[in-house]
RODO-2510 file (C-alpha; in nm, 4 decimals, decimal comma):
residues 180
     n   res          X          Y          Z
     1     m    -1,3617     2,1795     1,1352
     2     p    -1,3721     1,9778     0,8103
     3     d    -1,5832     1,6649     0,7801
     4     t    -1,3548     1,3644     0,8369
     5     t    -1,6077     1,0940     0,7545
     6     l    -1,5385     0,8824     0,4519
     7     p    -1,7783     0,8821     0,1568
     8     t    -1,9982     0,5747     0,1328
     9     l    -1,8582     0,3050    -0,0941
    10     e    -2,0125    -0,0368    -0,1375
    11     f    -1,8005    -0,3314    -0,2354
    12     v    -2,0428    -0,5444    -0,4351
    13     q    -1,9967    -0,7751    -0,7303
    14     r    -2,1660    -0,6644    -1,0509
    15     p    -2,2130    -0,8733    -1,3664
    16     g    -1,9433    -0,7950    -1,6209
    17     a    -1,7279    -0,6036    -1,3705
    18     v    -1,4488    -0,7328    -1,1476
    19     w    -1,2917    -0,5775    -0,8374
    20     t    -0,9147    -0,6104    -0,8549
    21     a    -0,5928    -0,4301    -0,7657
    22     a    -0,4161    -0,1945    -1,0028
    23     h    -0,0421    -0,1394    -0,9647
    24     a     0,0274     0,2293    -1,0247
    25     k     0,3551     0,3920    -1,1152
    26     p     0,5471     0,5187    -0,8107
    27     r     0,3703     0,8028    -0,6304
    28     r     0,0825     0,8093    -0,8796
    29     e    -0,1914     0,6421    -0,6742
    30     k    -0,3929     0,9611    -0,6173
    31     q    -0,3610     1,0597    -0,9840
    32     v    -0,4984     0,7199    -1,0874
    33     a    -0,7875     0,7651    -0,8423
    34     q    -0,8640     1,1063    -0,9993
    35     f    -0,8471     0,9486    -1,3460
    36     c    -1,0931     0,6780    -1,2368
    37     a    -1,3308     0,9382    -1,0930
    38     r    -1,3157     1,1425    -1,4141
    39     f    -1,4058     0,8389    -1,6294
    40     g    -1,6627     0,6843    -1,3944
    41     i    -1,4531     0,3842    -1,2917
    42     r    -1,5402     0,2631    -0,9412
    43     h    -1,2255     0,2691    -0,7311
    44     y    -1,1011     0,2636    -0,3743
    45     l    -0,7740     0,4144    -0,2569
    46     p    -0,7329     0,3427     0,1150
    47     l    -0,5487     0,6258     0,2891
    48     r    -0,3745     0,6528     0,6238
    49     r    -0,3231     0,9705     0,8218
    50     e     0,0293     1,0814     0,8984
    51     i     0,1595     1,3881     1,0756
    52     k     0,4660     1,5418     0,9096
    53     r     0,6779     1,8119     1,0677
    54     y     0,7826     2,0985     0,8415
    55     q     0,9748     2,3942     0,9828
    56     r     0,8375     2,3815     1,3358
    57     r     0,4798     2,3095     1,2352
    58     n     0,2844     1,9882     1,2050
    59     v     0,1037     1,9082     0,8801
    60     e    -0,1579     1,6373     0,8486
    61     v    -0,1237     1,4365     0,5265
    62     f    -0,3113     1,1364     0,3936
    63     l    -0,0911     0,8781     0,2216
    64     p    -0,1879     0,5600     0,0370
    65     m    -0,2139     0,2683     0,2776
    66     f    -0,0614     0,0277     0,0240
    67     r     0,2157     0,2015    -0,1632
    68     g     0,1706     0,1578    -0,5385
    69     y    -0,1772     0,0016    -0,5303
    70     l    -0,5408     0,0980    -0,5462
    71     f    -0,8487    -0,1133    -0,5970
    72     v    -1,0746    -0,0788    -0,8992
    73     q    -1,3923    -0,2371    -1,0300
    74     l    -1,3334    -0,2836    -1,4001
    75     q    -1,5296    -0,3848    -1,7026
    76     e    -1,3319    -0,5107    -2,0029
    77     n    -1,3145    -0,1704    -2,1778
    78     d    -1,2041    -0,0005    -1,8513
    79     k    -0,8858    -0,2104    -1,8402
    80     t    -0,7626    -0,0655    -2,1685
    81     r    -0,8531     0,2891    -2,0662
    82     l    -0,6694     0,2512    -1,7350
    83     i    -0,3536     0,1106    -1,8949
    84     e    -0,3604     0,3855    -2,1589
    85     s    -0,3630     0,6473    -1,8818
    86     h     0,0149     0,5847    -1,8577
    87     r    -0,0122     0,5860    -1,4790
    88     v    -0,0872     0,2155    -1,4275
    89     v     0,1821    -0,0485    -1,4699
    90     h    -0,0230    -0,3645    -1,4264
    91     i    -0,3737    -0,4805    -1,3408
    92     l    -0,3902    -0,8009    -1,1394
    93     t    -0,6015    -1,0845    -1,2768
    94     i    -0,8173    -1,2534    -1,0142
    95     s    -1,0671    -1,5368    -1,0044
    96     p    -1,4280    -1,5010    -0,8809
    97     q    -1,3297    -1,6721    -0,5518
    98     q    -1,0408    -1,4297    -0,5064
    99     e    -1,2744    -1,1385    -0,5794
   100     t    -1,5129    -1,2533    -0,3055
   101     q    -1,2233    -1,2696    -0,0591
   102     l    -1,0930    -0,9304    -0,1782
   103     l    -1,4322    -0,7675    -0,1188
   104     a    -1,4405    -0,8975     0,2393
   105     e    -1,0856    -0,7703     0,2955
   106     l    -1,1699    -0,4303     0,1450
   107     a    -1,4613    -0,3948     0,3866
   108     d    -1,2195    -0,4636     0,6751
   109     i    -0,9639    -0,2200     0,5341
   110     r    -1,2387     0,0413     0,5095
   111     k    -1,3058     0,0012     0,8839
   112     m    -0,9341     0,0391     0,9580
   113     e    -0,9191     0,3491     0,7385
   114     e    -1,2049     0,5024     0,9366
   115     a    -1,0179     0,4262     1,2598
   116     a    -0,7007     0,5800     1,1122
   117     r    -0,8779     0,9177     1,0994
   118     v    -0,8519     0,9397     1,4780
   119     c    -0,5592     0,7143     1,5677
   120     t    -0,2256     0,6170     1,4195
   121     l    -0,2282     0,3284     1,1752
   122     t     0,0970     0,1637     1,0730
   123     v     0,1245    -0,0533     0,7649
   124     r     0,4181    -0,2908     0,7844
   125     p     0,5492    -0,5372     0,5301
   126     e     0,5265    -0,9043     0,6120
   127     l     0,8782    -0,9879     0,7209
   128     v     0,9758    -1,3491     0,7658
   129     p     1,3216    -1,5035     0,7961
   130     g     1,4862    -1,5395     0,4560
   131     k     1,2943    -1,2475     0,2980
   132     a     1,5089    -1,0027     0,0967
   133     v     1,4683    -0,6410     0,2135
   134     l     1,5939    -0,2938     0,1328
   135     v     1,6605    -0,0475     0,4141
   136     s     1,4511     0,2576     0,3196
   137     a     1,5233     0,4951     0,6086
   138     g     1,7844     0,5780     0,8651
   139     p     2,1634     0,5751     0,8417
   140     l     2,1670     0,2443     0,6494
   141     c     1,9305     0,3679     0,3779
   142     g     1,9917     0,1802     0,0517
   143     v     2,1525    -0,1273     0,2103
   144     r     2,0107    -0,4607     0,0925
   145     g     1,9897    -0,7564     0,3214
   146     v     1,8017    -1,0663     0,4279
   147     v     1,5774    -1,0942     0,7321
   148     e     1,7571    -1,3183     0,9780
   149     r     1,4934    -1,3197     1,2499
   150     r     1,2076    -1,1114     1,3776
   151     r     1,1478    -1,0602     1,7432
   152     q     0,9309    -0,8522     1,9719
   153     g     0,6973    -0,7682     1,6846
   154     t     0,8679    -0,4407     1,5888
   155     r     1,2342    -0,5232     1,5411
   156     v     1,4108    -0,7231     1,2705
   157     s     1,7633    -0,8424     1,2395
   158     v     1,8994    -0,8013     0,8875
   159     n     2,1863    -1,0123     0,7615
   160     v     2,3907    -0,7995     0,5188
   161     e     2,6524    -0,9589     0,2944
   162     l     2,9657    -0,7434     0,3078
   163     l     3,2980    -0,8603     0,1630
   164     g     3,1968    -1,2238     0,2011
   165     q     3,1083    -1,1790     0,5666
   166     s     2,7781    -1,1141     0,7327
   167     v     2,6938    -0,8224     0,9552
   168     s     2,3743    -0,8179     1,1576
   169     v     2,1995    -0,5070     1,2759
   170     e     1,8742    -0,4469     1,4616
   171     l     1,6335    -0,2261     1,2646
   172     d     1,2819    -0,1020     1,3132
   173     v     1,0320    -0,2690     1,0800
   174     g     0,9346     0,0748     0,9479
   175     e     1,2871     0,1249     0,8140
   176     v     1,2787    -0,1684     0,5718
   177     e     1,0724    -0,2626     0,2702
   178     v     1,0380    -0,6007     0,1069
   179     e     1,2191    -0,6336    -0,2253
   180     a     1,0261    -0,7589    -0,5224
***
């Protein structure tokens, strides 16, 4: 049985280096992590375990916990190298106070990632009334709408504008993603 423990990674502030989030091109998070490893850039790509079913067999896959993002500790010259990799769209700029908060959150995420190795972890967008969403799964895939209300923690009601009228439908939170 393969070792499922995560490698040790310390989230510490270093002079001249800043922990921040890098926004990768779609479905390029693991490639950016490999790029960082190759060039000695400290990085953290939190993964969640998911079981996919392919032709009557179950396959265990590890997907990025935050689609499109990974966390990196950058020095000034690393920023240019990362952008020039053509896999990163944007690197977030953060203040020292935000970095301190980010490091505490990353430590918590690391604990959740460890727990996700043995149990199911679900990452859901923050959905509040008035938030624009895109239905990403199910029979209404591709429909845009606005969150009307959220109830029972796992269901949302989406208000969809259709021919000047509104239609509401109950959807699972996992079927929608927040629009930018």
